[in-house]
C-alpha positions as CSV (number, residue, x, y, z in Angstrom):
1,M,0.0,0.0,0.0
2,K,1.6,3.2,-1.2
3,G,1.0,6.5,0.6
4,N,2.4,9.0,3.1
5,L,3.1,8.4,6.8
6,L,1.9,10.9,9.5
7,V,3.2,10.7,13.0
8,G,2.3,12.8,16.1
9,Q,3.1,13.1,19.8
10,S,0.5,13.7,22.4
11,G,0.2,14.2,26.2
12,G,2.9,15.0,28.7
13,P,6.4,14.6,27.3
14,T,9.0,12.2,28.5
15,P,12.8,12.0,28.2
16,A,12.3,9.1,25.7
17,I,9.3,10.2,23.5
18,N,11.7,11.6,20.8
19,A,13.5,8.3,20.8
20,S,10.3,6.6,19.7
21,L,9.9,9.3,17.0
22,A,13.4,8.6,15.8
23,G,12.5,4.9,15.6
24,V,9.4,5.7,13.5
25,V,11.3,8.0,11.1
26,S,14.3,5.8,10.7
27,Q,12.2,2.7,9.9
28,A,9.8,4.6,7.6
29,K,12.8,5.9,5.6
30,T,13.6,2.2,4.7
31,M,10.1,1.6,3.2
32,S,9.8,2.3,-0.5
33,E,6.0,2.2,-0.2
34,I,6.0,5.3,2.0
35,G,6.2,8.6,0.1
36,S,6.6,11.5,2.5
37,I,7.0,11.3,6.3
38,Y,5.1,14.1,8.0
39,G,5.1,15.1,11.7
40,L,2.1,16.8,13.2
41,V,2.8,20.1,14.8
42,H,1.4,19.9,18.4
43,G,-0.1,16.5,18.0
44,I,-3.6,16.1,16.6
45,E,-4.0,19.9,16.7
46,G,-1.8,20.0,13.6
47,V,-4.7,18.5,11.6
48,F,-6.9,21.5,12.4
49,T,-4.1,24.1,11.8
50,K,-2.9,22.0,8.8
51,S,0.6,22.3,10.2
52,V,3.2,19.5,9.8
53,Y,6.9,19.1,9.6
54,N,8.4,17.3,6.6
55,L,10.5,14.7,8.3
56,S,11.6,12.9,5.1
57,N,14.5,15.4,4.6
58,E,15.8,15.3,8.2
59,T,19.4,14.0,8.3
60,D,20.5,10.8,9.9
61,E,22.5,12.9,12.4
62,T,19.3,14.9,13.4
63,I,17.4,11.7,13.8
64,R,20.2,10.2,16.0
65,K,20.2,13.3,18.2
66,M,16.5,13.0,18.7
67,I,17.1,9.9,20.8
68,G,18.5,11.9,23.7
69,T,16.4,15.1,23.3
70,P,13.9,15.8,26.0
71,A,10.2,16.9,25.6
72,S,8.2,16.5,22.4
73,I,10.2,17.8,19.5
74,L,7.1,18.0,17.3
75,G,5.1,19.7,20.1
76,S,2.3,18.0,22.1
77,C,-1.3,18.6,22.9
78,R,-4.2,17.6,25.1
79,R,-7.2,18.0,22.8
80,K,-10.4,16.2,23.5
81,L,-11.9,15.3,20.1
82,S,-15.6,15.6,19.3
83,E,-17.4,13.3,16.9
84,A,-17.3,15.9,14.2
85,D,-13.5,16.3,14.7
86,Y,-12.9,12.7,13.6
87,Y,-14.5,13.4,10.2
88,I,-12.3,16.5,9.8
89,I,-9.3,14.3,10.6
90,L,-10.2,11.7,8.1
91,D,-10.8,14.4,5.4
92,F,-7.3,15.7,6.1
93,F,-5.9,12.2,5.8
94,K,-7.6,11.6,2.5
95,A,-6.6,15.0,1.1
96,N,-2.9,14.3,1.8
97,D,-2.9,10.6,1.0
98,I,-2.1,9.6,4.6
99,R,-2.1,5.8,4.5
100,Y,0.0,5.2,7.7
101,F,-0.7,7.0,10.9
102,V,1.4,6.6,14.1
103,Y,0.5,8.3,17.3
104,I,2.9,8.3,20.3
105,G,1.0,8.9,23.6
106,G,-0.9,7.5,26.6
107,N,-4.3,6.2,27.3
108,D,-6.3,8.9,25.6
109,S,-4.0,8.8,22.5
110,M,-4.7,5.1,22.1
111,D,-8.4,5.9,22.2
112,T,-7.8,8.5,19.5
113,C,-6.0,6.0,17.3
114,N,-8.8,3.4,17.8
115,R,-11.5,5.8,16.8
116,I,-9.7,7.1,13.8
117,S,-9.1,3.6,12.5
118,K,-12.7,2.6,13.0
119,L,-14.0,5.6,11.2
120,A,-11.6,5.0,8.3
121,K,-12.9,1.4,8.0
122,A,-16.5,2.7,8.1
123,E,-15.7,5.1,5.3
124,N,-13.8,2.5,3.2
125,Y,-10.6,4.4,3.4
126,E,-7.6,2.1,3.4
127,M,-5.0,3.0,6.0
128,R,-3.0,1.5,8.9
129,V,-3.0,2.9,12.4
130,V,-0.5,2.1,15.2
131,G,-0.1,3.5,18.7
132,I,3.3,3.8,20.4
133,P,2.9,3.9,24.2
134,K,4.3,6.8,26.1
135,T,3.8,7.8,29.7
136,I,5.9,8.3,32.8
137,D,2.9,7.1,34.8
138,N,3.4,3.6,33.5
139,D,-0.3,3.0,33.6
140,L,-1.1,1.5,30.1
141,P,-2.2,-2.1,30.4
142,I,-0.8,-5.3,28.7
143,T,2.7,-3.8,28.1
144,D,5.1,-4.8,30.8
145,H,6.1,-1.1,31.1
146,C,5.8,2.0,29.1
147,P,8.5,3.9,27.2
148,G,9.3,7.0,29.3
149,F,8.7,5.4,32.7
150,G,12.2,4.1,33.2
151,S,13.8,7.5,32.7
152,A,11.3,9.3,35.0
153,A,11.8,6.5,37.6
154,R,15.5,7.0,37.5
155,F,15.1,10.7,38.1
156,V,12.8,10.1,41.1
157,A,15.2,7.5,42.6
158,L,18.3,9.6,42.1
159,S,16.7,12.8,43.5
160,T,15.4,10.8,46.5
161,L,18.8,9.4,47.1
162,D,20.6,12.7,47.0
163,S,17.9,14.9,48.8
164,G,17.6,12.2,51.4
165,R,21.3,12.6,52.3
166,D,20.7,16.4,52.5
167,L,17.9,15.8,55.0
168,E,20.1,13.5,57.0
169,A,22.8,16.0,57.2
170,M,20.5,18.8,58.2
171,S,18.5,16.7,60.7
172,T,19.3,19.1,63.6
173,F,17.3,21.7,61.7
174,D,14.7,19.7,59.7
175,D,12.8,16.7,61.0
176,V,10.8,15.6,58.0
177,A,10.9,15.9,54.2
178,I,8.0,15.1,51.9
179,Y,8.6,14.4,48.2
180,E,5.4,14.7,46.2
181,V,5.7,12.6,43.0
182,M,3.5,12.7,39.9
183,G,0.8,10.1,39.5
184,R,-2.9,11.0,39.7
185,H,-4.3,7.5,40.1
186,A,-1.3,5.1,39.7
187,G,1.7,5.1,42.0
188,W,4.3,3.5,39.7
189,L,6.5,6.5,39.6
190,A,6.3,7.3,43.3
191,A,7.1,3.7,44.1
192,A,10.3,4.0,42.2
193,A,11.7,6.2,44.9
194,G,12.1,3.1,47.0
195,L,14.9,1.9,44.8
196,A,17.1,4.6,46.4
197,K,17.0,2.8,49.8
198,K,19.9,0.4,50.6
199,T,20.2,0.9,54.4
200,V,17.9,1.8,57.3
201,E,19.3,5.3,57.3
202,D,18.7,5.9,53.6
203,A,15.7,7.7,52.2
204,P,12.9,7.0,51.7
205,H,11.5,5.7,54.9
206,L,7.8,5.8,54.0
207,I,6.0,5.6,50.6
208,Y,2.3,6.2,50.1
209,L,0.6,5.4,46.8
210,P,-2.9,6.3,45.4
211,E,-3.7,2.6,45.2
212,R,-4.2,2.5,49.0
213,T,-6.6,4.6,51.1
214,F,-4.6,7.3,52.9
215,D,-5.4,7.6,56.6
216,I,-3.9,10.7,58.3
217,P,-3.8,9.3,61.9
218,R,-2.0,6.1,60.7
219,F,0.3,8.3,58.6
220,L,1.2,10.5,61.7
221,A,1.9,7.3,63.7
222,D,4.2,6.1,61.0
223,V,6.1,9.4,60.9
224,K,6.4,9.5,64.6
225,E,7.8,6.0,64.8
226,V,10.5,6.6,62.2
227,H,11.4,9.9,63.8
228,R,11.8,8.2,67.2
229,N,14.3,5.8,65.7
230,L,16.3,8.1,63.3
231,N,15.5,11.7,64.3
232,Y,14.6,12.4,60.6
233,V,12.0,11.1,58.2
234,Y,11.8,11.1,54.4
235,V,8.3,10.5,53.0
236,I,7.3,9.8,49.4
237,I,3.7,10.5,48.4
238,G,1.9,10.1,45.1
239,E,0.1,13.3,44.2
240,G,-3.2,11.4,43.9
241,I,-3.4,10.0,47.5
242,H,-7.0,10.1,48.7
243,D,-9.0,9.3,51.8
244,A,-11.7,6.6,52.3
245,K,-14.3,8.8,50.5
246,G,-12.1,9.1,47.5
247,E,-11.3,12.8,48.2
248,F,-7.8,13.9,47.2
249,I,-5.7,14.8,50.3
250,G,-5.0,18.5,50.5
251,A,-7.2,19.4,47.5
252,E,-9.3,22.6,47.7
253,S,-11.5,21.3,45.0
254,V,-11.7,18.6,42.3
255,V,-12.2,19.5,38.7
256,T,-12.8,17.3,35.7
257,D,-10.6,17.8,32.6
258,A,-11.6,17.5,29.0
259,F,-11.1,13.8,29.0
260,G,-13.3,13.2,32.0
261,H,-10.4,12.6,34.4
262,K,-10.5,14.0,37.9
263,A,-7.7,16.5,38.5
264,I,-6.6,18.2,41.6
265,A,-7.2,22.0,41.8
266,M,-5.2,23.2,44.8
267,S,-3.0,25.9,46.1
268,E,-0.7,23.7,48.1
269,G,-1.2,20.1,47.1
270,P,-1.0,17.0,49.4
271,G,2.7,17.5,50.2
272,N,2.4,21.0,51.6
273,Y,-0.9,20.1,53.3
274,L,0.6,17.1,55.1
275,A,3.7,19.2,56.1
276,K,1.4,21.5,58.0
277,V,-0.4,18.6,59.6
278,I,2.8,17.1,60.8
279,N,4.0,20.4,62.2
280,Q,0.7,21.0,64.0
281,E,0.1,17.5,65.3
282,L,3.7,16.3,66.0
283,G,5.6,19.5,66.3
284,L,8.1,18.4,63.7
285,K,9.6,20.9,61.2
286,T,8.7,19.6,57.8
287,R,9.4,20.8,54.3
288,C,7.9,19.6,51.0
289,N,9.6,19.0,47.6
290,R,7.4,19.3,44.5
291,P,9.5,19.0,41.4
292,G,6.5,19.1,39.0
293,T,7.3,18.7,35.3
294,I,11.0,18.4,35.9
295,Q,10.2,14.7,36.6
296,R,9.5,14.1,32.9
297,A,12.1,16.6,31.5
298,M,15.5,15.6,32.7
299,A,17.3,14.0,29.8
300,C,20.5,14.0,31.8
301,C,18.8,11.4,34.0
302,A,17.4,9.3,31.1
303,S,17.7,5.6,31.4
304,P,19.8,4.1,28.6
305,T,17.5,1.1,28.7
306,D,14.5,3.3,28.3
307,L,15.9,5.2,25.3
308,E,16.9,2.0,23.5
309,E,13.5,0.4,24.1
310,S,11.6,3.5,23.1
311,F,13.6,3.7,19.8
312,R,12.9,0.0,19.2
313,A,9.2,0.5,19.9
314,G,9.0,3.3,17.3
315,Q,10.7,1.0,14.7
316,A,8.5,-1.9,15.6
317,G,5.3,0.2,15.0
318,V,6.3,1.0,11.5
319,R,7.5,-2.5,10.8
320,Y,4.2,-3.9,11.9
321,M,2.4,-1.6,9.5
322,Q,4.7,-2.8,6.7
323,E,3.6,-6.3,7.5
324,G,0.0,-5.3,7.1
325,L,-1.0,-4.9,10.7
326,S,-3.2,-2.1,12.0
327,D,-5.3,-1.2,15.0
328,I,-2.6,-2.1,17.4
329,M,-0.4,-0.6,20.1
330,V,3.2,-1.7,20.4
331,T,4.0,-3.4,23.7
332,L,7.2,-4.1,25.6
333,D,7.3,-7.7,26.6
334,R,9.7,-8.9,29.3
335,T,11.2,-12.3,28.8
336,D,11.4,-15.0,31.4
337,D,15.2,-15.1,31.2
338,P,17.0,-14.6,34.6
339,E,18.9,-11.6,33.1
340,Y,16.5,-8.8,32.1
341,A,15.6,-8.7,28.4
342,C,12.6,-7.2,26.6
343,S,11.2,-7.6,23.1
344,C,8.5,-5.7,21.2
345,G,5.0,-7.2,20.7
346,H,1.6,-5.7,20.0
347,V,-2.0,-5.7,21.3
348,A,-5.3,-4.6,19.8
349,L,-6.1,-0.9,20.4
350,D,-9.5,-1.6,21.8
351,Q,-7.9,-3.6,24.7
352,V,-5.9,-0.6,25.9
353,A,-7.8,2.5,24.9
354,N,-8.9,4.4,28.1
355,V,-7.8,1.5,30.3
356,E,-5.6,2.4,33.3
357,R,-3.3,-0.1,35.1
358,I,-2.5,0.5,38.7
359,V,0.2,-0.8,41.0
360,P,-0.8,-4.4,42.0
361,D,-1.1,-5.4,45.6
362,E,2.0,-7.6,45.5
363,F,4.2,-4.5,44.9
364,I,2.9,-2.7,48.0
365,N,3.7,-3.9,51.6
366,A,1.0,-5.0,54.0
367,S,1.2,-1.8,55.9
368,G,0.6,0.3,52.8
369,N,3.6,2.5,53.5
370,F,6.4,1.0,51.3
371,I,7.2,-1.1,48.3
372,T,8.0,-4.9,48.3
373,E,10.9,-6.8,47.0
374,Q,8.8,-7.8,44.0
375,Y,8.5,-4.2,42.9
376,Y,12.2,-3.6,43.4
377,R,13.0,-6.6,41.0
378,Y,10.4,-5.3,38.5
379,C,11.6,-1.7,38.4
380,L,15.4,-1.8,38.9
381,P,16.3,-3.1,35.4
382,L,14.3,-0.3,33.8
383,L,16.5,2.4,35.3
384,G,19.3,1.3,33.0
385,G,22.0,0.8,35.5
386,S,22.7,0.8,39.3
387,L,22.3,3.9,41.4
388,P,25.4,5.5,43.0
389,G,26.8,3.8,46.1
390,Y,27.6,6.7,48.5
391,A,29.9,6.4,51.4
392,R,28.8,6.0,55.0
393,L,31.3,6.3,57.8
394,Q,32.2,2.9,59.3
395,N,33.2,4.1,62.8
396,K,30.7,5.0,65.5
397,Q,30.4,8.5,66.9
398,I,32.5,9.1,69.9
399,M,32.4,11.9,72.6
400,L,35.5,13.9,73.4
401,R,36.1,15.7,76.6
């Protein structure tokens, strides 16, 4: 099937999303049946502004450098499409002979792919559609993990490791540090902070994920116990932690975004809110770290494993279309080998569109305040290498006259 290829990027960027784009473009360049390779400017918004990049003429050097480039080099978007919009999209595809469409994104992007493909079939327009997964939240189903997660997880683990040492050093001034990590409903990324811990003294000491109901009295008891033993406490919380009623902790109000997802509208967030609670109830000086979008933007912390797998996922998506496949999302499938290995597979779009995968029970300890060894074994290979092993003094403190 001859025609042009169109690729877009959507949703929150990651340090590895451009690696997937590089994989798409490099593979598409090998296909004689593909005429031009176009990149949508700001995702699906580019259809409505009729704005694209011609990627066919980009040099191999530029494509190679994409692999380590942060953010979405084409530009991203979060547009909720109406029924009428899909007809506009299909008309745009027809007018420009788009026969291959690749969309790199998360849950909602997979739904967009699915609906575009179904409309094309209903209109008897022959084309192939493939989704490439992307999300630091790691919440797409079926795939073992998502491109972008390993790099964000590495950032969270490294920043926990280093800022934990800072808290320990300043423990005569600061008692508690709270690190609020992205993850509205799924705690995969917050859980990655636990990989920083090698000794009892190391941060983090407590981890709370959205998958478990958050109880403030139990939380205060946990903090008090750790402080009694160490004189300092490092706490990780997922931004979406909630109480028994499902209300977000520290949220002034809850709003619904264009995709129907609940979002937290707040002035301080759960981290700052809980810092105040700890100070008021326990009398402990507490500070909160909220890195925000830096969690998904730090290419200097990118996982080599993540970049390599993201590139391969992009290549695989185009290769599957060349083989005649459509209506699929590329997956990363972990092998059963003792040493970590991963291959690309695929799954039907309608099995993943708008489906969210949360952290399973076996990855969270019975007390709901830390990860298990199973999560550690799952996540560590995705970071692309071991974390730094910092020094600890071997001799005990002594008192001099």
